[in-house]
One Martini backbone bead per residue (centre of mass of N, CA, C, O) as a GRO file, in nm:
protein
  289
    1MET     BB    1   0.096   0.036   0.022
    2GLU     BB    2   0.077   0.352   0.001
    3THR     BB    3   0.160   0.603   0.210
    4SER     BB    4  -0.081   0.798   0.163
    5GLU     BB    5  -0.304   0.584   0.194
    6LEU     BB    6  -0.227   0.484   0.474
    7LEU     BB    7  -0.254   0.757   0.626
    8LYS     BB    8  -0.555   0.793   0.567
    9LYS     BB    9  -0.649   0.536   0.716
   10VAL     BB   10  -0.531   0.603   0.989
   11ARG     BB   11  -0.686   0.868   1.030
   12LYS     BB   12  -0.971   0.754   1.009
   13ILE     BB   13  -0.944   0.555   1.250
   14GLU     BB   14  -0.860   0.757   1.462
   15ILE     BB   15  -1.113   0.935   1.464
   16LYS     BB   16  -1.319   0.713   1.530
   17THR     BB   17  -1.180   0.557   1.780
   18LYS     BB   18  -1.104   0.792   1.964
   19GLY     BB   19  -1.392   0.891   2.006
   20LEU     BB   20  -1.508   0.631   2.127
   21SER     BB   21  -1.310   0.605   2.369
   22LYS     BB   22  -1.392   0.878   2.502
   23GLN     BB   23  -1.718   0.874   2.494
   24ILE     BB   24  -1.762   0.550   2.581
   25PHE     BB   25  -1.509   0.351   2.699
   26SER     BB   26  -1.325   0.462   2.928
   27GLY     BB   27  -1.504   0.419   3.179
   28GLU     BB   28  -1.554   0.114   3.135
   29TYR     BB   29  -1.264   0.023   3.126
   30HIS     BB   30  -1.180   0.119   3.404
   31SER     BB   31  -1.397  -0.047   3.566
   32ALA     BB   32  -1.326  -0.339   3.442
   33PHE     BB   33  -0.982  -0.327   3.505
   34LYS     BB   34  -0.935  -0.177   3.747
   35GLY     BB   35  -0.794  -0.298   4.048
   36ARG     BB   36  -0.681  -0.611   3.993
   37GLY     BB   37  -0.415  -0.512   4.113
   38MET     BB   38  -0.132  -0.556   4.344
   39SER     BB   39   0.100  -0.341   4.520
   40PHE     BB   40   0.369  -0.249   4.682
   41SER     BB   41   0.419   0.028   4.915
   42GLU     BB   42   0.442  -0.037   5.242
   43VAL     BB   43   0.511   0.002   5.589
   44ARG     BB   44   0.364  -0.094   5.910
   45ASP     BB   45   0.229  -0.128   6.192
   46TYR     BB   46   0.104  -0.365   6.370
   47GLN     BB   47  -0.240  -0.467   6.395
   48TYR     BB   48  -0.508  -0.569   6.521
   49GLY     BB   49  -0.632  -0.797   6.261
   50ASP     BB   50  -0.414  -0.849   6.086
   51ASP     BB   51  -0.265  -1.018   5.838
   52VAL     BB   52  -0.004  -1.235   5.889
   53ARG     BB   53   0.076  -1.276   5.581
   54ASN     BB   54   0.178  -0.950   5.575
   55ILE     BB   55   0.432  -0.985   5.713
   56ASP     BB   56   0.750  -0.828   5.754
   57TRP     BB   57   1.019  -1.011   5.848
   58ASN     BB   58   1.263  -0.829   5.796
   59VAL     BB   59   1.171  -0.575   5.953
   60THR     BB   60   1.101  -0.718   6.217
   61ALA     BB   61   1.391  -0.825   6.274
   62ARG     BB   62   1.537  -0.545   6.266
   63THR     BB   63   1.340  -0.394   6.496
   64GLY     BB   64   1.148  -0.596   6.687
   65ASP     BB   65   0.888  -0.516   6.532
   66PRO     BB   66   0.584  -0.539   6.393
   67PHE     BB   67   0.534  -0.558   6.037
   68ILE     BB   68   0.335  -0.446   5.754
   69LYS     BB   69   0.215  -0.484   5.447
   70VAL     BB   70   0.131  -0.246   5.193
   71PHE     BB   71  -0.128  -0.225   4.958
   72GLU     BB   72  -0.200  -0.131   4.614
   73GLU     BB   73  -0.333  -0.032   4.346
   74GLU     BB   74  -0.279  -0.068   4.024
   75ARG     BB   75  -0.240   0.200   3.783
   76GLU     BB   76  -0.081   0.008   3.584
   77LEU     BB   77  -0.131  -0.145   3.274
   78THR     BB   78  -0.126  -0.429   3.053
   79VAL     BB   79  -0.189  -0.449   2.703
   80VAL     BB   80  -0.273  -0.734   2.490
   81LEU     BB   81  -0.284  -0.788   2.144
   82VAL     BB   82  -0.424  -1.076   1.983
   83VAL     BB   83  -0.378  -1.105   1.629
   84ASP     BB   84  -0.549  -1.217   1.353
   85VAL     BB   85  -0.370  -1.258   1.018
   86SER     BB   86  -0.510  -1.455   0.864
   87PRO     BB   87  -0.675  -1.513   0.566
   88SER     BB   88  -0.968  -1.547   0.699
   89ALA     BB   89  -0.989  -1.234   0.777
   90PHE     BB   90  -1.024  -1.176   0.451
   91PHE     BB   91  -1.350  -1.158   0.517
   92GLY     BB   92  -1.661  -1.037   0.351
   93THR     BB   93  -2.032  -0.956   0.307
   94GLN     BB   94  -2.039  -0.685   0.412
   95GLN     BB   95  -1.907  -0.376   0.483
   96GLN     BB   96  -1.681  -0.557   0.628
   97LEU     BB   97  -1.407  -0.694   0.712
   98LYS     BB   98  -1.275  -0.863   0.964
   99THR     BB   99  -1.003  -0.704   0.972
  100GLU     BB  100  -1.134  -0.421   1.000
  101ILE     BB  101  -1.270  -0.474   1.273
  102ILE     BB  102  -1.018  -0.553   1.427
  103THR     BB  103  -0.878  -0.281   1.392
  104GLU     BB  104  -1.090  -0.102   1.535
  105ILE     BB  105  -1.098  -0.248   1.807
  106SER     BB  106  -0.799  -0.220   1.870
  107ALA     BB  107  -0.801   0.091   1.872
  108VAL     BB  108  -1.007   0.134   2.096
  109LEU     BB  109  -0.851  -0.021   2.316
  110ALA     BB  110  -0.589   0.145   2.297
  111PHE     BB  111  -0.708   0.425   2.362
  112SER     BB  112  -0.834   0.343   2.632
  113ALA     BB  113  -0.564   0.273   2.765
  114ILE     BB  114  -0.407   0.548   2.733
  115ASN     BB  115  -0.625   0.714   2.887
  116ASN     BB  116  -0.520   0.520   3.151
  117ASN     BB  117  -0.202   0.479   3.140
  118ASP     BB  118  -0.147   0.241   2.952
  119LYS     BB  119  -0.009  -0.033   2.803
  120VAL     BB  120   0.066  -0.141   2.453
  121GLY     BB  121   0.047  -0.454   2.280
  122VAL     BB  122   0.147  -0.688   2.003
  123ILE     BB  123   0.025  -1.000   1.855
  124PHE     BB  124   0.097  -1.156   1.559
  125PHE     BB  125  -0.105  -1.418   1.395
  126SER     BB  126  -0.125  -1.747   1.266
  127ASP     BB  127   0.063  -2.035   1.247
  128LYS     BB  128   0.233  -1.797   1.365
  129VAL     BB  129   0.448  -1.570   1.478
  130GLU     BB  130   0.489  -1.261   1.313
  131LYS     BB  131   0.462  -1.027   1.549
  132TYR     BB  132   0.617  -0.790   1.789
  133ILE     BB  133   0.485  -0.531   2.008
  134PRO     BB  134   0.581  -0.366   2.256
  135PRO     BB  135   0.488  -0.218   2.536
  136LYS     BB  136   0.336   0.112   2.526
  137LYS     BB  137   0.302   0.452   2.515
  138GLY     BB  138   0.111   0.656   2.324
  139LYS     BB  139   0.007   0.779   2.025
  140GLN     BB  140   0.237   0.687   1.829
  141HIS     BB  141   0.213   0.390   1.904
  142ILE     BB  142  -0.081   0.351   1.809
  143LEU     BB  143  -0.032   0.436   1.512
  144ARG     BB  144   0.160   0.204   1.454
  145ILE     BB  145  -0.044  -0.021   1.505
  146ILE     BB  146  -0.245   0.063   1.286
  147ARG     BB  147  -0.055   0.037   1.047
  148GLU     BB  148  -0.005  -0.265   1.083
  149LEU     BB  149  -0.301  -0.362   1.066
  150ILE     BB  150  -0.346  -0.260   0.771
  151ASP     BB  151  -0.044  -0.364   0.626
  152PHE     BB  152  -0.025  -0.653   0.697
  153GLN     BB  153   0.178  -0.943   0.583
  154PRO     BB  154   0.149  -1.263   0.595
  155GLU     BB  155   0.310  -1.582   0.585
  156GLY     BB  156   0.100  -1.743   0.688
  157GLN     BB  157  -0.204  -1.966   0.632
  158GLY     BB  158  -0.300  -2.018   0.915
  159THR     BB  159  -0.441  -2.121   1.243
  160ASP     BB  160  -0.288  -2.059   1.586
  161ILE     BB  161  -0.368  -2.013   1.907
  162GLY     BB  162  -0.152  -2.171   2.067
  163VAL     BB  163   0.105  -2.019   1.971
  164ALA     BB  164   0.017  -1.747   2.093
  165MET     BB  165  -0.011  -1.839   2.392
  166ARG     BB  166   0.278  -1.941   2.430
  167TYR     BB  167   0.412  -1.672   2.374
  168LEU     BB  168   0.281  -1.516   2.602
  169ASN     BB  169   0.382  -1.699   2.837
  170ASN     BB  170   0.696  -1.648   2.771
  171LEU     BB  171   0.693  -1.321   2.768
  172ILE     BB  172   0.459  -1.253   2.984
  173LYS     BB  173   0.484  -1.229   3.333
  174LYS     BB  174   0.306  -1.008   3.386
  175ARG     BB  175   0.009  -0.919   3.443
  176CYS     BB  176  -0.254  -0.905   3.193
  177ILE     BB  177  -0.444  -0.775   2.931
  178CYS     BB  178  -0.607  -1.004   2.698
  179PHE     BB  179  -0.682  -0.973   2.354
  180VAL     BB  180  -0.851  -1.202   2.138
  181LEU     BB  181  -0.854  -1.165   1.779
  182SER     BB  182  -1.096  -1.375   1.609
  183ASP     BB  183  -1.261  -1.652   1.437
  184PHE     BB  184  -1.194  -1.941   1.549
  185LEU     BB  185  -1.111  -2.156   1.297
  186THR     BB  186  -1.027  -2.359   1.546
  187THR     BB  187  -0.829  -2.585   1.739
  188ASP     BB  188  -0.615  -2.690   1.982
  189TYR     BB  189  -0.588  -2.471   2.278
  190GLU     BB  190  -0.631  -2.548   2.578
  191SER     BB  191  -0.362  -2.546   2.740
  192PRO     BB  192  -0.245  -2.255   2.676
  193LEU     BB  193  -0.501  -2.110   2.770
  194ARG     BB  194  -0.508  -2.203   3.064
  195ILE     BB  195  -0.234  -2.081   3.142
  196ALA     BB  196  -0.298  -1.786   3.060
  197ALA     BB  197  -0.555  -1.753   3.251
  198ARG     BB  198  -0.389  -1.776   3.518
  199ARG     BB  199  -0.207  -1.510   3.455
  200HIS     BB  200  -0.440  -1.372   3.290
  201ASP     BB  201  -0.666  -1.145   3.134
  202ILE     BB  202  -0.897  -1.302   2.929
  203VAL     BB  203  -1.022  -1.203   2.591
  204GLY     BB  204  -1.253  -1.320   2.356
  205ILE     BB  205  -1.286  -1.202   2.015
  206HIS     BB  206  -1.551  -1.286   1.806
  207ILE     BB  207  -1.543  -1.300   1.450
  208VAL     BB  208  -1.838  -1.290   1.235
  209ASP     BB  209  -1.981  -1.404   0.939
  210PRO     BB  210  -2.285  -1.500   0.825
  211ARG     BB  211  -2.168  -1.675   0.574
  212GLU     BB  212  -2.013  -1.884   0.771
  213GLU     BB  213  -2.252  -2.053   0.901
  214GLU     BB  214  -2.366  -2.101   0.596
  215LEU     BB  215  -2.447  -2.239   0.304
  216PRO     BB  216  -2.567  -2.152   0.016
  217ASN     BB  217  -2.814  -2.232  -0.232
  218VAL     BB  218  -2.620  -2.207  -0.556
  219GLY     BB  219  -2.475  -2.451  -0.633
  220LEU     BB  220  -2.209  -2.443  -0.837
  221VAL     BB  221  -1.886  -2.365  -0.693
  222ARG     BB  222  -1.591  -2.172  -0.679
  223ALA     BB  223  -1.339  -2.221  -0.431
  224LEU     BB  224  -1.127  -2.053  -0.191
  225ASP     BB  225  -0.877  -2.141   0.023
  226SER     BB  226  -0.721  -1.905   0.216
  227GLU     BB  227  -0.514  -2.117   0.381
  228THR     BB  228  -0.421  -2.306   0.110
  229GLY     BB  229  -0.503  -2.213  -0.200
  230GLU     BB  230  -0.740  -2.393  -0.280
  231LEU     BB  231  -0.918  -2.503  -0.555
  232MET     BB  232  -1.281  -2.562  -0.566
  233TRP     BB  233  -1.563  -2.763  -0.602
  234ILE     BB  234  -1.904  -2.677  -0.494
  235ASP     BB  235  -2.212  -2.836  -0.404
  236THR     BB  236  -2.468  -2.652  -0.259
  237GLY     BB  237  -2.721  -2.841  -0.343
  238VAL     BB  238  -2.611  -3.030  -0.128
  239SER     BB  239  -2.711  -3.101   0.187
  240ALA     BB  240  -2.457  -3.252   0.298
  241VAL     BB  241  -2.260  -3.018   0.249
  242ARG     BB  242  -2.400  -2.804   0.423
  243ARG     BB  243  -2.401  -2.970   0.684
  244LYS     BB  244  -2.094  -3.011   0.713
  245TYR     BB  245  -2.021  -2.713   0.731
  246LYS     BB  246  -2.196  -2.641   0.976
  247GLU     BB  247  -2.060  -2.838   1.170
  248TRP     BB  248  -1.779  -2.711   1.155
  249PHE     BB  249  -1.854  -2.434   1.262
  250GLU     BB  250  -1.991  -2.529   1.532
  251GLN     BB  251  -1.742  -2.667   1.647
  252ASN     BB  252  -1.564  -2.414   1.673
  253LEU     BB  253  -1.759  -2.248   1.847
  254SER     BB  254  -1.787  -2.448   2.082
  255TYR     BB  255  -1.489  -2.462   2.154
  256PHE     BB  256  -1.446  -2.169   2.223
  257LYS     BB  257  -1.654  -2.145   2.453
  258LYS     BB  258  -1.559  -2.383   2.629
  259MET     BB  259  -1.255  -2.304   2.673
  260PHE     BB  260  -1.295  -2.019   2.791
  261GLN     BB  261  -1.486  -2.094   3.023
  262LYS     BB  262  -1.304  -2.316   3.151
  263SER     BB  263  -1.062  -2.094   3.197
  264GLY     BB  264  -1.206  -1.808   3.285
  265ALA     BB  265  -1.274  -1.661   3.032
  266ASP     BB  266  -1.374  -1.420   2.819
  267ILE     BB  267  -1.653  -1.330   2.591
  268VAL     BB  268  -1.697  -1.198   2.249
  269SER     BB  269  -1.954  -1.134   2.008
  270ILE     BB  270  -1.901  -1.041   1.654
  271ARG     BB  271  -2.075  -0.905   1.388
  272THR     BB  272  -2.045  -0.767   1.065
  273ASN     BB  273  -2.376  -0.671   1.072
  274GLU     BB  274  -2.289  -0.529   1.347
  275PRO     BB  275  -2.231  -0.322   1.596
  276TYR     BB  276  -1.953  -0.326   1.809
  277VAL     BB  277  -2.031  -0.127   2.030
  278ASN     BB  278  -2.257  -0.288   2.172
  279ALA     BB  279  -2.089  -0.539   2.255
  280LEU     BB  280  -1.875  -0.390   2.425
  281LEU     BB  281  -2.059  -0.248   2.625
  282LYS     BB  282  -2.190  -0.503   2.738
  283PHE     BB  283  -1.929  -0.626   2.844
  284PHE     BB  284  -1.837  -0.404   3.038
  285LYS     BB  285  -2.099  -0.396   3.211
  286LYS     BB  286  -2.082  -0.689   3.305
  287ARG     BB  287  -1.813  -0.655   3.463
  288ILE     BB  288  -1.908  -0.432   3.653
  289GLY     BB  289  -2.170  -0.599   3.760
   0.00000   0.00000   0.00000
């Protein structure tokens, strides 16, 4: 993509998503995620009724009097966007491609985070980890993330949620808020997801196009598998073909919901033919409530 065209797209997304994050999401984001971590602040004299597990034994031994650790809410969080850039994301029969919606949601979340003085990083993945942008603060950092989201060209052809979760587990040691944005048209990621959810606050954002849910009955069509590059003829007039496709889609959807809920992670479902604003607001308010 030419630089001038790319900058125009970045600016357009910045105007839209920055406004949404300020006007709608910042308060909800703050309430939904702030205060979930505690960090050591200071020590004070032990008082009757204090939890003995918080006694600072080093200071107590040094002074001869019991002292207790005082903790406060962590004011700075780290947000990591784990973004699916596999070829299946470049699909859409509505107003926008799935990847375009993923880009906008990522930008909204990123601006909401920096409005609350949090750091934001990104892991791009397909069937492998494609790129990592370390967490930082500031508008210029967010604009760089948006540029990458718009113009990124993946090398991999498939989708592997597990490889992204394992990378997160190995890389980010301090607890973070992790948004996984994908169509989740894959399985076999239970173990790395479970480990990640124990360490981090995981939210799966499922992006789906209505045309993916079932094949329309339009007769013989030539279809391209975006993740294998294979061209094939499909007879959509055969009910068994449509049924098998629908079963495949529902299997992936069921696996996604079951694994995230089993791991204690949150899920958000967003359809390309509906405003994502409503789904995100509903999710934030549910967490607040």
